[in-house]
C-alpha positions in Angstrom: 43.7 -23.8 -50.0 45.3 -20.4 -49.4 48.9 -19.4 -50.1 51.0 -16.9 -48.3 54.0 -15.0 -49.6 56.5 -13.0 -47.6 56.0 -9.3 -47.8 58.8 -7.7 -49.8 57.7 -4.1 -49.7 55.5 -2.1 -47.5 54.8 1.6 -47.1 53.4 3.7 -44.3 52.1 7.1 -45.2 50.6 10.1 -43.4 51.1 8.7 -39.9 52.3 10.0 -36.6 54.1 7.7 -34.1 54.2 9.2 -30.6 56.0 6.3 -28.8 59.2 4.3 -29.5 59.2 2.4 -32.8 61.3 -0.6 -33.8 61.4 -1.6 -37.5 63.2 -4.8 -38.6 63.4 -5.4 -42.4 64.3 -8.8 -43.8 66.7 -9.5 -46.6 65.6 -8.2 -50.0 62.7 -6.3 -48.4 62.0 -2.6 -48.3 60.1 -0.5 -45.8 59.1 3.1 -46.9 57.8 5.9 -44.6 56.1 8.8 -46.4 54.9 12.0 -44.8 55.4 10.4 -41.4 56.2 12.0 -38.0 58.3 10.3 -35.3 57.8 11.8 -31.9 59.6 9.0 -30.1 62.9 7.2 -30.6 63.2 5.0 -33.7 65.3 1.9 -34.2 65.8 0.6 -37.7 67.5 -2.7 -38.6 68.1 -4.8 -41.7 69.5 -6.6 -43.5 66.7 -5.1 -45.7 66.4 -1.4 -46.7 64.4 1.4 -45.2 63.5 4.5 -47.2 62.5 7.8 -45.4 60.5 10.2 -47.6 59.3 13.5 -46.2 59.6 12.4 -42.6 59.9 14.5 -39.5 61.9 13.0 -36.6 61.6 14.7 -33.3 63.6 12.1 -31.3 66.7 10.1 -31.8 67.0 7.6 -34.7 69.3 4.6 -34.6 70.3 2.6 -37.7 71.5 -0.7 -36.4 71.9 -2.6 -39.7 70.7 -2.6 -43.3 70.6 0.5 -45.5 68.7 3.7 -44.8 68.2 6.2 -47.6 66.7 9.7 -47.4 63.9 10.9 -49.7 62.4 14.3 -50.2 62.0 17.0 -47.6 63.0 14.9 -44.7 64.1 16.6 -41.5 65.3 15.9 -38.0 64.7 18.2 -35.1 67.6 20.2 -33.8 69.6 18.5 -31.1 68.4 15.0 -32.0 71.0 12.3 -32.8 71.1 9.9 -35.8 73.3 6.9 -34.7 74.6 5.0 -37.8 75.9 1.5 -37.3 75.6 0.4 -40.9 74.9 2.6 -44.0 73.2 6.0 -44.4 72.6 7.3 -47.9 71.3 10.7 -49.0 72.1 11.1 -52.6 68.9 12.0 -54.4 67.6 15.1 -52.8 68.8 18.2 -50.9 68.4 18.3 -47.2 69.1 20.5 -44.2 70.2 18.2 -41.4 69.6 19.9 -38.0 70.5 16.8 -36.1 73.8 15.5 -34.9 75.3 12.4 -36.6 77.2 9.7 -34.7 78.8 7.3 -37.2 79.8 4.2 -35.3 82.9 2.1 -36.2 83.0 0.7 -39.7 79.8 2.4 -40.8 79.2 4.2 -44.1 77.9 7.7 -44.8 77.2 8.3 -48.5 76.1 11.7 -49.5 75.1 13.3 -52.8 73.4 16.5 -54.0 73.8 19.8 -52.1 73.5 19.3 -48.3 73.6 21.4 -45.2 74.6 20.1 -41.8 73.6 22.2 -38.8 74.6 19.6 -36.2 78.0 18.0 -35.5 79.3 14.8 -37.1 81.3 12.4 -35.0 82.9 9.4 -36.8 84.3 6.3 -35.0 87.1 4.1 -36.4 87.1 2.6 -39.8 84.2 4.8 -41.1 83.9 5.5 -44.9 82.3 8.9 -45.7 81.9 10.3 -49.2 80.4 13.6 -50.3 79.5 14.1 -54.0 77.2 16.3 -56.0 76.6 20.0 -55.0 77.7 22.3 -52.2 78.4 20.7 -48.8 78.0 23.1 -45.9 79.0 22.2 -42.3 78.2 24.7 -39.6 79.3 22.5 -36.7 82.4 20.5 -35.9 83.4 17.3 -37.7 85.6 14.7 -36.0 87.1 11.7 -37.7 88.3 8.6 -35.9 91.4 6.5 -36.6 91.4 4.5 -39.8 88.5 6.4 -41.2 88.4 7.9 -44.7 86.5 11.1 -45.7 86.4 11.9 -49.4 84.9 14.9 -51.2 84.2 14.7 -55.0 81.6 17.4 -55.1 81.7 20.1 -57.8 80.4 23.0 -55.8 81.9 24.7 -52.7 82.6 22.9 -49.4 82.4 25.0 -46.3 83.6 23.6 -43.0 83.7 24.6 -39.3 86.1 22.8 -37.0 87.7 19.6 -38.3 89.5 17.1 -36.0 91.4 14.2 -37.5 92.6 11.3 -35.4 95.9 9.4 -36.0 95.7 7.2 -39.0 92.7 8.9 -40.6 92.5 10.2 -44.2 90.9 13.4 -45.5 90.5 14.1 -49.2 89.4 17.5 -50.5 87.6 17.8 -53.9 89.9 18.9 -56.7 86.8 20.0 -58.6 85.7 22.7 -56.2 86.9 25.1 -53.6 87.0 24.3 -49.9 87.0 26.7 -46.9 87.7 25.7 -43.3 86.3 28.5 -41.2 87.2 26.8 -37.9 90.3 24.9 -36.8 91.8 22.1 -38.9 93.3 19.9 -36.2 95.5 16.9 -37.0 96.4 14.5 -34.3 98.8 12.3 -36.2 101.7 10.3 -34.7 105.0 9.0 -36.1 103.5 5.5 -36.5 100.1 6.6 -37.7 100.3 10.0 -39.5 97.2 11.8 -40.8 96.8 11.9 -44.6 95.5 15.0 -46.3 95.2 15.0 -50.1 92.9 15.8 -53.0 90.4 13.2 -54.1 92.4 12.6 -57.3 95.7 12.0 -55.7 97.4 14.1 -58.5 95.5 17.3 -59.2 95.5 20.1 -56.5 92.5 20.8 -54.4 92.0 24.5 -53.6 91.6 24.9 -49.8 91.5 28.0 -47.6 92.6 27.1 -44.0 91.7 29.7 -41.3 93.7 27.8 -38.7 95.7 24.6 -39.0 96.6 23.3 -35.5 99.3 20.8 -34.7 100.7 20.6 -38.2 103.0 17.6 -37.6 102.9 13.9 -38.5 100.9 14.7 -41.6 101.3 13.3 -45.1 99.9 16.3 -47.1 99.9 16.4 -50.9 98.2 18.1 -53.8 96.8 21.0 -51.8 96.7 24.6 -53.0 96.5 26.5 -49.7 94.8 29.8 -50.4 94.9 31.0 -46.8 97.9 32.1 -44.7 101.2 30.3 -45.3 101.4 26.9 -43.6 104.6 25.5 -42.1 104.5 21.8 -41.5 106.6 20.0 -38.9 107.5 16.3 -39.1 105.5 15.9 -42.3 106.0 14.8 -45.8 104.2 15.6 -49.1 104.5 16.7 -52.7 102.7 19.0 -55.2 101.6 21.6 -52.7 101.3 25.4 -52.9 101.9 27.8 -50.0 102.8 24.9 -47.7 106.3 24.4 -46.4 107.5 21.1 -45.0 110.6 21.1 -42.7 113.5 19.1 -44.2 114.3 15.8 -42.6 117.2 15.7 -40.1 120.2 13.6 -40.9 121.2 11.5 -37.9 124.6 9.7 -37.3 125.4 6.8 -35.2 128.4 7.6 -33.0 130.4 4.9 -31.4 128.2 2.1 -32.7 126.6 1.7 -29.3 124.5 3.6 -26.8 122.0 6.3 -27.5 121.9 8.6 -30.5 
């Protein structure tokens, strides 16, 4: 008789898909696309892994579940959107991402090597994003949702455009390289959910040049060497900073033991 075994690995090479494509990869399986062009929308799901090597995506790509990793020379057309609901990894090769990224709630964005982002990056709540390796260059805005954490550990320069941080989010600059924010660094913290800005080590200073720092209040900022204009923080706390002033806390007294302050 004949025996059949589940397919644990398959590869598609030198193909062009002109219509919509849906790929579902089972547990412990891997799908690899090499020298492939997607002209229609692509939907990828796991729990298995998908590897994209030297692909060209001319339409939106959605990562519903599983792990998607980027190989050599992959590119997305300008204006397209990569929607990430699970995990996106690009840590073995250098890329220029011309697409926009939408990182859905609780997704992961794990980046290594030198990368350039020519589209915007929008993060939902509870996202984990890490950037290691070489230079990280962002030419469009980055927005970070509440409860999300962005950490840079790269050893070459980071260049940013506008950055917007929601209440309760965390942003950690690399202490092993210099960072420049060419746009506005906007923090939308609150008394109950301040924004945290720190170095990735939590002790050594990160060198950061802020061009504009809007709404500098309800921020816990520490271990930052601000090489731009002097920064005056309102309603914030922090330690081990350079060229950053934090207003002293007010002393309040209860008068009469009743009524309003």
